[in-house]
C-alpha positions as CSV (number, residue, x, y, z in Angstrom):
1,M,-35.3,38.7,21.6
2,K,-35.0,34.9,21.1
3,N,-38.8,34.5,21.4
4,R,-39.3,37.2,18.8
5,I,-36.9,35.6,16.4
6,K,-38.6,32.2,16.9
7,E,-42.0,33.9,16.5
8,L,-40.9,35.4,13.2
9,K,-39.1,32.4,11.9
10,D,-41.5,31.8,9.0
11,F,-41.5,35.5,8.2
12,Y,-37.7,35.6,8.0
13,M,-37.6,32.5,5.8
14,L,-40.3,33.7,3.4
15,W,-38.9,37.2,3.3
16,I,-35.3,36.3,2.6
17,T,-35.9,33.7,0.0
18,Q,-38.7,35.6,-1.8
19,S,-36.4,38.7,-1.8
20,L,-33.6,36.6,-3.4
21,S,-36.0,35.4,-6.1
22,Q,-37.2,39.0,-6.7
23,L,-33.6,40.1,-7.1
24,G,-33.1,37.4,-9.8
25,S,-36.2,38.6,-11.6
26,A,-35.2,42.2,-11.4
27,I,-31.7,41.4,-12.8
28,T,-33.3,39.8,-15.8
29,E,-35.8,42.7,-16.3
30,F,-33.0,45.2,-16.2
31,A,-30.8,43.2,-18.6
32,L,-33.7,42.9,-21.0
33,T,-34.2,46.7,-20.8
34,L,-30.5,47.2,-21.8
35,W,-30.9,44.6,-24.6
36,M,-34.0,46.3,-25.9
37,Y,-32.6,49.8,-25.8
38,E,-29.4,48.7,-27.6
39,R,-31.5,47.5,-30.5
40,T,-34.2,50.2,-30.7
41,G,-32.7,53.4,-29.0
42,S,-36.3,54.2,-28.1
43,A,-37.7,55.2,-24.7
44,L,-41.2,54.2,-25.8
45,S,-40.1,50.7,-26.8
46,T,-38.4,50.0,-23.5
47,A,-41.3,51.5,-21.6
48,T,-43.7,49.2,-23.5
49,L,-41.8,46.3,-22.0
50,T,-42.9,47.3,-18.5
51,I,-46.4,48.3,-19.7
52,C,-46.9,44.7,-20.9
53,T,-46.1,43.5,-17.4
54,Y,-48.5,45.9,-15.7
55,A,-51.4,45.8,-18.1
56,P,-52.7,42.4,-16.9
57,Y,-51.8,43.3,-13.4
58,V,-54.2,46.3,-13.6
59,V,-57.0,44.7,-15.7
60,M,-57.2,41.4,-13.8
61,S,-56.2,42.3,-10.3
62,I,-59.8,42.5,-8.9
63,F,-60.6,39.0,-10.1
64,A,-57.2,37.7,-9.1
65,G,-57.8,38.8,-5.5
66,A,-61.1,37.0,-5.4
67,L,-59.3,33.9,-6.5
68,T,-56.7,34.4,-3.8
69,D,-59.4,34.5,-1.1
70,K,-60.9,31.3,-2.5
71,F,-57.8,29.1,-2.7
72,D,-54.9,28.1,-0.5
73,K,-52.3,30.9,-0.3
74,K,-49.2,28.7,-0.4
75,K,-50.3,26.6,-3.4
76,T,-51.3,29.8,-5.2
77,M,-47.8,31.3,-4.7
78,L,-46.0,28.1,-5.7
79,I,-48.0,27.7,-8.9
80,C,-47.6,31.4,-9.9
81,D,-43.8,31.3,-9.2
82,L,-43.4,28.2,-11.2
83,M,-45.2,29.6,-14.2
84,A,-43.2,32.8,-14.0
85,A,-40.0,30.8,-14.1
86,F,-41.3,29.0,-17.2
87,T,-41.5,32.4,-19.0
88,T,-37.8,33.0,-18.1
89,V,-36.9,29.7,-19.7
90,V,-38.8,30.6,-22.8
91,V,-36.8,33.8,-23.1
92,F,-33.6,31.9,-22.7
93,V,-34.5,29.4,-25.5
94,L,-35.5,32.1,-27.9
95,Y,-32.3,34.0,-27.1
96,K,-30.1,31.0,-27.8
97,M,-31.9,30.3,-31.0
98,D,-31.2,33.9,-32.0
99,A,-35.0,34.4,-32.5
100,L,-35.7,36.7,-29.6
101,T,-37.5,39.9,-30.7
102,M,-39.2,42.7,-28.8
103,W,-42.6,41.2,-29.7
104,H,-41.7,38.0,-27.9
105,L,-40.7,40.0,-24.9
106,Y,-44.0,41.9,-24.9
107,L,-46.0,38.7,-25.0
108,I,-43.9,37.0,-22.4
109,N,-44.2,40.0,-20.0
110,V,-47.9,39.9,-20.4
111,F,-48.0,36.3,-19.2
112,S,-45.5,36.9,-16.4
113,G,-47.5,39.9,-15.3
114,L,-50.7,37.8,-15.2
115,M,-48.9,35.3,-12.8
116,N,-47.7,38.2,-10.6
117,T,-51.3,39.5,-10.5
118,V,-52.5,36.4,-8.7
119,Q,-49.3,35.8,-6.7
120,Q,-49.0,39.3,-5.2
121,P,-52.2,39.5,-3.1
122,A,-51.6,35.9,-1.9
123,S,-48.2,37.0,-0.7
124,E,-49.6,40.0,1.1
125,V,-52.1,37.8,2.9
126,A,-49.3,35.3,3.7
127,Y,-47.3,37.9,5.5
128,T,-50.3,39.0,7.5
129,L,-50.9,35.4,8.6
130,I,-47.4,34.9,9.9
131,V,-46.7,38.4,11.5
132,P,-48.1,39.5,14.9
133,K,-50.1,42.7,14.7
134,D,-47.8,44.7,16.9
135,L,-44.9,44.0,14.4
136,Y,-46.6,45.1,11.2
137,Q,-44.6,48.4,11.0
138,K,-41.3,46.7,11.8
139,T,-41.7,43.8,9.4
140,G,-42.9,46.3,6.8
141,G,-39.6,48.0,7.3
142,F,-37.8,44.7,6.6
143,Q,-39.8,44.3,3.4
144,Q,-38.9,47.8,2.3
145,L,-35.3,47.1,3.1
146,S,-35.2,44.1,0.8
147,R,-36.9,46.0,-2.0
148,S,-34.3,48.8,-1.5
149,L,-31.4,46.4,-1.6
150,I,-32.8,44.9,-4.8
151,S,-33.1,48.4,-6.3
152,I,-29.4,49.0,-5.5
153,G,-28.1,45.6,-6.5
154,N,-30.1,44.7,-9.6
155,P,-28.8,47.4,-12.0
156,L,-25.2,46.9,-10.9
157,I,-25.4,43.2,-11.0
158,A,-27.4,43.1,-14.2
159,A,-25.0,45.4,-16.0
160,A,-22.0,43.4,-14.8
161,L,-23.4,40.0,-15.7
162,Y,-24.8,41.3,-19.0
163,G,-21.4,42.7,-19.8
164,I,-19.5,39.5,-18.9
165,A,-21.7,36.9,-20.6
166,G,-24.9,38.5,-22.0
167,L,-28.3,37.1,-21.1
168,D,-27.0,33.6,-20.6
169,L,-25.5,34.3,-17.2
170,V,-28.3,36.7,-16.2
171,I,-31.0,34.1,-16.8
172,A,-29.0,31.4,-15.1
173,V,-28.8,33.5,-11.9
174,D,-32.5,34.3,-12.1
175,L,-33.4,30.6,-12.3
176,L,-31.1,29.7,-9.4
177,T,-32.7,32.2,-7.1
178,F,-36.1,31.0,-8.1
179,A,-35.2,27.4,-7.2
180,V,-34.0,28.5,-3.7
181,A,-37.2,30.5,-3.0
182,F,-39.5,27.7,-4.4
183,A,-37.9,25.0,-2.3
184,A,-38.0,27.2,0.9
185,L,-41.7,28.0,0.4
186,L,-42.6,24.4,-0.4
187,F,-40.7,22.6,2.4
188,F,-39.9,25.1,5.2
189,V,-42.5,27.9,5.4
190,R,-45.7,27.1,7.3
191,L,-48.7,29.2,6.6
192,P,-51.7,29.0,8.9
193,E,-54.8,27.8,7.1
194,I,-57.8,30.1,6.9
195,H,-61.2,28.8,5.8
196,D,-63.8,31.2,4.6
197,E,-66.6,28.9,3.5
198,A,-68.6,31.9,2.1
199,A,-65.7,32.9,-0.1
200,E,-64.9,29.4,-1.2
201,S,-68.5,28.8,-2.3
202,E,-69.1,32.2,-4.0
203,N,-68.2,33.0,-7.6
204,V,-65.3,35.2,-8.4
205,F,-67.4,38.1,-9.7
206,K,-69.4,38.4,-6.4
207,L,-66.2,38.3,-4.4
208,A,-64.7,41.1,-6.5
209,K,-67.8,43.2,-6.0
210,E,-67.5,42.8,-2.3
211,G,-64.0,44.2,-2.5
212,I,-65.2,47.3,-4.4
213,V,-68.1,47.8,-1.9
214,F,-65.7,47.7,1.0
215,L,-63.6,50.4,-0.5
216,K,-66.6,52.6,-1.1
217,E,-67.6,52.2,2.5
218,T,-64.1,52.9,3.8
219,P,-63.1,56.4,2.4
220,L,-59.8,56.4,4.3
221,I,-58.4,53.5,2.4
222,L,-59.9,54.6,-0.9
223,T,-58.5,58.1,-0.6
224,V,-55.0,56.9,0.2
225,I,-55.1,54.5,-2.7
226,L,-56.2,57.1,-5.2
227,F,-53.6,59.5,-4.0
228,M,-50.9,56.8,-4.6
229,S,-52.3,56.2,-8.1
230,G,-51.4,59.8,-8.9
231,V,-48.0,59.4,-7.4
232,N,-47.5,56.3,-9.5
233,L,-48.4,58.1,-12.6
234,I,-45.6,60.6,-12.1
235,A,-43.1,57.9,-10.9
236,S,-43.7,55.6,-13.8
237,A,-43.4,58.4,-16.3
238,F,-40.1,59.2,-14.5
239,D,-38.9,55.6,-15.0
240,A,-39.6,55.8,-18.7
241,V,-37.8,59.1,-19.0
242,L,-34.7,58.4,-16.9
243,P,-32.8,56.1,-19.4
244,A,-33.5,58.6,-22.2
245,L,-32.0,61.3,-20.0
246,V,-28.9,59.4,-18.7
247,I,-27.8,56.9,-21.4
248,P,-27.4,59.3,-24.3
249,K,-25.3,61.6,-22.1
250,A,-23.3,59.1,-20.0
251,G,-23.8,55.5,-21.1
252,N,-25.2,52.3,-19.5
253,S,-22.8,52.1,-16.6
254,V,-23.7,55.6,-15.3
255,Y,-27.4,54.8,-15.8
256,G,-26.9,51.7,-13.6
257,A,-25.2,53.8,-11.0
258,V,-27.9,56.5,-11.0
259,T,-30.6,53.8,-10.8
260,A,-28.7,52.2,-7.9
261,C,-28.7,55.4,-5.9
262,A,-32.5,55.1,-5.6
263,G,-31.9,51.8,-3.9
264,V,-29.2,53.3,-1.6
265,A,-31.7,55.9,-0.5
266,M,-34.4,53.3,0.1
267,V,-32.0,51.1,2.2
268,I,-31.3,54.1,4.5
269,G,-35.0,55.0,4.5
270,S,-36.0,51.4,5.3
271,F,-34.6,51.7,8.8
272,L,-36.9,54.6,9.5
273,P,-40.1,52.5,10.1
274,M,-38.0,50.1,12.2
275,L,-36.5,52.8,14.4
276,L,-39.2,55.5,14.6
277,P,-42.1,55.3,17.0
278,K,-45.6,54.9,15.9
279,P,-46.6,58.3,14.3
280,K,-49.7,60.2,15.4
281,D,-51.0,60.6,11.9
282,R,-50.0,57.9,9.3
283,V,-52.0,59.5,6.5
284,R,-50.1,62.8,6.9
285,I,-46.8,60.9,6.8
286,I,-47.8,59.4,3.4
287,Y,-48.8,62.8,2.0
288,L,-45.7,64.8,3.2
289,T,-43.1,62.2,2.1
290,M,-44.4,62.2,-1.4
291,L,-44.6,66.0,-1.7
292,F,-41.0,66.1,-0.6
293,A,-39.9,63.5,-3.1
294,L,-41.8,64.7,-6.2
295,G,-41.2,68.4,-5.4
296,I,-37.4,68.1,-5.5
297,E,-36.1,65.1,-7.5
298,N,-37.6,65.8,-10.9
299,F,-36.4,69.4,-11.0
300,L,-32.9,68.5,-9.9
301,L,-32.6,66.0,-12.8
302,A,-34.2,68.4,-15.2
303,F,-31.8,71.2,-14.7
304,S,-28.5,69.3,-14.1
305,R,-26.1,67.7,-16.5
306,N,-23.9,66.2,-13.9
307,P,-24.1,62.5,-12.9
308,C,-23.3,63.4,-9.3
309,L,-26.3,65.7,-9.1
310,W,-28.5,63.0,-10.8
311,C,-27.5,60.6,-8.0
312,I,-28.3,63.2,-5.4
313,G,-31.7,63.7,-7.0
314,Q,-32.4,60.0,-6.8
315,I,-31.4,59.9,-3.2
316,I,-33.7,62.8,-2.3
317,G,-36.6,61.3,-4.3
318,W,-36.5,57.8,-2.7
319,L,-35.3,58.4,0.8
320,F,-38.7,58.5,2.4
321,V,-40.5,56.1,0.1
322,P,-40.0,53.1,2.5
323,L,-41.5,55.1,5.4
324,M,-44.5,56.0,3.2
325,A,-45.0,52.4,2.1
326,A,-44.7,51.0,5.6
327,N,-47.3,53.4,6.9
328,Q,-49.7,52.6,4.1
329,N,-49.1,48.9,4.8
330,V,-50.0,49.3,8.5
331,I,-53.2,51.1,7.7
332,M,-54.3,48.5,5.2
333,R,-53.6,45.5,7.5
334,N,-55.2,47.1,10.5
335,V,-58.4,48.4,8.8
336,I,-59.1,45.5,6.4
337,P,-60.4,42.2,7.9
338,I,-58.1,39.2,7.2
339,D,-60.8,37.3,5.2
340,L,-61.2,40.3,2.9
341,Q,-57.6,41.2,2.4
342,G,-57.0,39.2,-0.8
343,R,-59.7,40.9,-2.7
344,I,-59.1,44.3,-1.2
345,Y,-55.4,44.2,-1.9
346,A,-56.3,43.2,-5.5
347,C,-58.7,46.2,-5.8
348,R,-55.9,48.3,-4.4
349,N,-53.6,46.9,-7.1
350,T,-56.0,47.9,-9.9
351,L,-56.8,51.4,-8.5
352,Q,-53.3,52.3,-7.3
353,F,-51.3,50.8,-10.1
354,F,-53.5,51.3,-13.2
355,T,-51.7,54.6,-13.8
356,I,-48.3,52.9,-14.1
357,P,-48.7,51.6,-17.7
358,I,-50.3,55.0,-18.5
359,G,-47.3,56.8,-17.0
360,L,-44.8,54.6,-18.8
361,F,-46.5,55.2,-22.1
362,L,-46.9,58.9,-21.6
363,G,-43.3,59.3,-20.5
364,G,-41.9,57.4,-23.4
365,F,-44.3,59.0,-25.9
366,F,-43.7,62.6,-24.8
367,V,-39.9,62.1,-24.9
368,D,-39.8,60.5,-28.3
369,K,-42.5,62.4,-30.1
370,I,-42.8,65.8,-28.4
371,C,-40.0,66.8,-26.1
372,E,-37.0,65.7,-28.1
373,P,-38.3,67.2,-31.4
374,F,-39.2,70.3,-29.5
375,M,-35.6,70.7,-28.2
376,V,-34.1,69.9,-31.7
377,Q,-36.1,72.8,-33.1
378,R,-34.7,75.0,-30.4
379,K,-31.1,73.9,-30.5
380,D,-29.9,77.4,-31.2
381,S,-32.0,79.0,-28.4
382,A,-29.8,80.1,-25.5
383,F,-32.8,80.1,-23.2
384,W,-33.9,76.4,-23.8
385,T,-30.3,75.0,-24.0
386,F,-29.4,76.8,-20.8
387,L,-32.3,75.2,-19.0
388,F,-32.2,71.7,-20.5
389,G,-29.0,71.3,-22.4
390,S,-28.7,70.3,-26.1
391,G,-28.5,67.1,-28.2
392,K,-30.2,63.8,-27.4
393,G,-31.4,63.7,-23.8
394,S,-32.4,67.4,-23.6
395,G,-36.0,66.5,-24.4
396,A,-35.9,64.0,-21.6
397,A,-34.7,66.9,-19.3
398,L,-37.7,69.0,-20.4
399,M,-40.0,66.1,-19.6
400,M,-38.5,65.8,-16.1
401,F,-39.4,69.4,-15.5
402,I,-43.0,68.8,-16.6
403,L,-43.2,65.8,-14.3
404,G,-41.9,67.9,-11.4
405,L,-44.7,70.5,-11.9
406,S,-47.3,67.7,-12.3
407,G,-46.2,66.0,-9.1
408,I,-46.5,69.1,-7.0
409,V,-50.0,69.8,-8.4
410,I,-51.1,66.2,-7.6
411,C,-49.7,66.3,-4.1
412,L,-51.2,69.7,-3.2
413,A,-54.6,68.9,-4.6
414,S,-54.8,65.5,-3.0
415,G,-53.5,66.9,0.3
416,Q,-56.5,69.1,0.6
417,I,-58.8,66.1,0.4
418,M,-56.6,63.9,2.7
419,K,-56.5,66.4,5.5
420,K,-60.0,65.5,6.7
421,Y,-58.9,61.8,7.2
422,K,-56.8,60.9,10.2
423,Y,-55.7,57.4,11.3
424,S,-55.1,56.4,14.9
425,E,-54.5,53.0,16.4
């Protein structure tokens, strides 16, 4: 046990401090969502905030991964983290000058997303460098655990801090957590150096092309990625719809509690990859967990008007997500050569996550422009009000139902394709 702890010392240091920084960033993002919704009352406006973060992430990821393979991973992470912290300072200055607008936030999130685009594949490679191969699944569970704790903590902490002192206190906590993570990475975490002279000498476009070629020649990886892009389309639309469903009916505090339940489920689920033995078919695990999640959660939220049932739906929807993510992570790290991981993870980011801004836009657009007006016109219909309620938020419930049907179709159709691929170690 002591040898294992010593062997994973750098992993624990990087994991804990980076998770702390991610918590600080998530608190700020959630508080800004509350700030935005208070001023606009629009699901589409708040969804656009996240779209601006993901847009550069999707568009530039392929080239960012090539940059990651060319340069030192530690320096890349430090520079990107520093620039992301700078954007938080800009938000704070504009807020104190009473000049902060939604357009400022959109532009700032674009820049912050660009920094994350470069930092994320560098971070993935860093974890591969400091974790023994036989511990990929277990450490993947730790990473999912921290993400789950952040999902629980950030809405509750953000709502509390925002209620006490507004964005001032929220941003102060964010910058403090950044400072801790930055210092730990700079002074205490040692990353093994890898030198790929071919990558260092090649231009970014050729390296990006190599990543695309690898995916074409590795249908297992490509199939899993494309399936997850469909899941992300539904999940991101869900994220845009959820505040429009909960806040008009129950307020910000209940919305924070419902959101936190997803994190509770993920904390519980994060122990599954740590405790369960290696599965016989990791691809099948990925497919079945998502079918279970998408096939139940959306319908439960669509047809219920009770916060307790909303919370149960969140738990059902997110319980097996860490197990899915850990299995996908193991497949990626075992199949992809270390010298290609930066650009392949970046290609993964583009293909798997390009549907997130689309889903956010569609979720917000359908609620504001189609589903809510549809339910207003049918406010006297016993059938529609029985299914989805009445008043503001009933259109969001209708949209949840549509997402539930769409999620099942995606899972069943993709499952037929994925059945022919099996993964064994």
